[in-house]
C-alpha positions as CSV (number, residue, x, y, z in Angstrom):
1,M,0.0,0.0,0.0
2,K,2.8,2.4,0.9
3,R,4.4,1.8,-2.5
4,A,1.1,2.5,-4.3
5,L,0.7,5.7,-2.4
6,R,4.2,6.8,-3.3
7,I,3.5,6.0,-7.0
8,F,0.3,8.1,-6.8
9,R,2.2,11.0,-5.3
10,V,4.9,10.8,-7.9
11,L,2.2,10.8,-10.7
12,L,0.6,13.8,-9.1
13,C,4.0,15.6,-9.0
14,L,4.6,14.7,-12.7
15,V,1.3,16.2,-13.6
16,L,1.9,19.3,-11.6
17,I,5.2,20.1,-13.4
18,P,3.5,20.8,-16.8
19,V,0.5,22.3,-15.0
20,C,2.6,24.9,-13.3
21,A,4.2,25.9,-16.6
22,L,0.8,26.6,-18.0
23,A,-0.3,28.8,-15.1
24,Q,-0.6,32.4,-16.1
25,V,-4.2,33.3,-15.4
26,N,-5.6,30.7,-13.0
27,P,-4.5,30.5,-9.4
28,K,-2.3,27.6,-8.3
29,E,-5.3,26.1,-6.4
30,Y,-7.1,25.3,-9.7
31,Q,-3.9,23.8,-11.2
32,V,-3.8,21.4,-8.2
33,K,-7.5,20.6,-8.5
34,A,-7.1,19.9,-12.3
35,A,-4.2,17.6,-11.5
36,F,-6.3,15.7,-8.9
37,I,-9.2,15.4,-11.4
38,Y,-6.8,14.1,-14.0
39,N,-5.7,11.4,-11.5
40,F,-9.2,10.5,-10.6
41,V,-9.5,9.0,-14.1
42,K,-6.8,6.5,-13.0
43,F,-8.2,5.7,-9.5
44,V,-11.9,5.4,-10.1
45,E,-13.5,2.4,-11.8
46,W,-16.5,3.0,-14.0
47,P,-18.9,0.1,-14.8
48,G,-18.8,-2.2,-17.8
49,P,-18.7,-0.4,-21.1
50,L,-17.9,2.9,-19.4
51,A,-14.6,1.6,-18.0
52,V,-11.7,4.0,-18.9
53,S,-9.8,1.1,-20.5
54,K,-12.7,0.9,-23.1
55,Q,-12.7,4.6,-23.9
56,S,-10.8,6.6,-26.4
57,S,-12.2,9.9,-25.0
58,I,-13.2,11.0,-21.5
59,N,-15.4,14.1,-20.9
60,I,-14.7,16.1,-17.8
61,C,-17.7,18.3,-17.6
62,I,-18.2,21.6,-15.8
63,I,-21.6,22.5,-14.6
64,G,-21.8,26.3,-13.9
65,S,-19.0,28.8,-14.2
66,N,-15.6,27.5,-15.2
67,P,-12.9,28.3,-12.6
68,F,-10.3,26.4,-14.6
69,G,-10.5,28.7,-17.7
70,E,-8.6,28.1,-20.9
71,A,-5.5,27.0,-18.9
72,G,-7.7,24.1,-17.6
73,R,-8.5,23.0,-21.1
74,Q,-4.8,23.1,-21.9
75,I,-4.0,21.1,-18.8
76,F,-6.3,18.3,-19.9
77,E,-5.2,18.4,-23.5
78,R,-1.5,18.0,-22.4
79,A,-2.5,15.1,-20.1
80,S,-4.2,13.3,-23.0
81,T,-2.4,10.4,-24.7
82,P,-2.9,8.9,-28.1
83,A,-5.0,6.2,-26.5
84,L,-7.1,8.5,-24.3
85,Q,-8.2,12.1,-25.0
86,L,-9.3,14.1,-22.0
87,N,-11.9,16.8,-22.9
88,L,-12.9,19.7,-20.6
89,V,-16.5,20.4,-21.6
90,Q,-18.9,23.1,-20.3
91,V,-22.4,21.9,-19.9
92,K,-25.5,23.9,-19.1
93,S,-27.4,21.3,-17.0
94,S,-27.1,18.2,-14.9
95,A,-29.0,16.3,-17.6
96,A,-26.3,17.1,-20.1
97,A,-23.7,15.9,-17.5
98,T,-25.1,12.3,-17.5
99,S,-22.9,11.6,-20.6
100,C,-19.7,12.6,-18.7
101,H,-17.3,10.5,-16.7
102,I,-16.6,13.4,-14.3
103,A,-18.8,16.4,-13.5
104,F,-17.2,19.3,-11.7
105,I,-20.0,21.3,-10.1
106,S,-18.9,24.9,-9.8
107,R,-19.6,27.1,-6.7
108,S,-21.9,29.1,-8.9
109,E,-24.4,26.2,-8.7
110,E,-24.5,25.9,-4.9
111,G,-28.2,27.0,-4.9
112,K,-29.0,24.2,-7.3
113,L,-26.8,21.5,-5.7
114,A,-29.5,19.3,-4.3
115,D,-31.2,19.1,-7.7
116,I,-28.0,18.5,-9.6
117,L,-27.0,15.7,-7.2
118,A,-30.5,14.2,-7.4
119,D,-30.2,14.2,-11.2
120,L,-26.8,12.5,-11.2
121,K,-27.3,10.3,-8.2
122,K,-27.7,7.0,-10.1
123,S,-25.7,7.9,-13.1
124,P,-22.1,6.6,-13.4
125,V,-20.7,10.1,-13.1
126,L,-18.0,11.0,-10.6
127,T,-19.3,14.2,-9.0
128,V,-16.6,16.6,-7.8
129,S,-16.9,20.1,-6.3
130,E,-15.4,22.6,-3.9
131,I,-18.8,23.6,-2.5
132,D,-18.8,23.5,1.3
133,D,-19.8,20.1,2.7
134,F,-20.2,18.7,-0.8
135,A,-19.4,15.1,0.1
136,S,-21.7,15.1,3.1
137,R,-24.5,16.5,1.0
138,G,-24.3,13.6,-1.4
139,G,-21.4,14.4,-3.8
140,I,-18.6,11.9,-4.3
141,V,-15.4,13.9,-4.1
142,G,-15.2,17.2,-2.3
143,F,-12.2,19.5,-2.4
144,V,-11.4,21.3,0.8
145,T,-8.5,23.6,1.6
146,D,-6.7,22.9,4.9
147,D,-3.5,24.6,5.9
148,N,-3.3,26.1,2.4
149,K,-3.3,22.6,0.8
150,V,-6.0,21.1,-1.3
151,K,-7.4,18.0,0.3
152,L,-10.2,15.5,-0.5
153,I,-13.3,14.2,1.3
154,V,-14.6,11.1,-0.5
155,N,-18.1,9.8,-0.1
156,T,-17.9,6.1,-1.0
157,G,-21.6,5.5,-0.4
158,A,-22.5,8.1,-3.1
159,A,-19.9,6.4,-5.3
160,T,-21.4,3.0,-4.9
161,T,-24.9,4.4,-5.6
162,A,-23.5,5.9,-8.8
163,G,-22.1,2.5,-9.8
164,L,-18.5,3.6,-9.3
165,R,-15.6,2.1,-7.3
166,V,-13.0,4.4,-5.7
167,D,-9.6,2.7,-5.5
168,A,-8.1,2.3,-2.0
169,Q,-5.1,4.3,-3.0
170,L,-7.3,7.4,-3.5
171,L,-9.0,6.8,-0.2
172,E,-5.7,6.6,1.5
173,I,-4.8,10.2,0.6
174,A,-8.3,11.5,1.4
175,M,-8.6,13.7,4.5
176,Q,-11.9,12.0,5.3
177,V,-13.9,9.1,3.9
178,L,-17.6,9.1,4.3
179,R,-19.6,5.9,3.9
180,Q,-23.1,7.3,3.7
């Protein structure tokens, strides 16, 4: 387990090197969050035909305002490989996000969060946000800032309901794991 955790940390650092080079407009916090999201593709298992290994393209959708900006799009383009294209896609509704592997729910959608999570609850979509108490409100991965560091709270119960499995290596680095 310790070896796997070290590998994950090395991968995260390797992603952050090109991410930092791209940063001109977006704050470092969103570079780190983009790197985490990129790594979620490797440490979350989607069901059957949606498995990453069976895809040539993964949509990382943003519901609401885009805090990643153009630099975020470039981050995911650079992280893409010939075998797997990572696309950052802006969607207007949670219904449109059901075709995504990952849905980042922006702070701008906090007032609609209950409806968005209800729409996505049983869809195999990894929901991610920085909205306060996101994971305890039914989201799967919540970003929190603690001691000026981006950390994760993971709700494995919500992941299971969505048909997703979160790898133990990702759970090990989470600040908190909820099983509701």
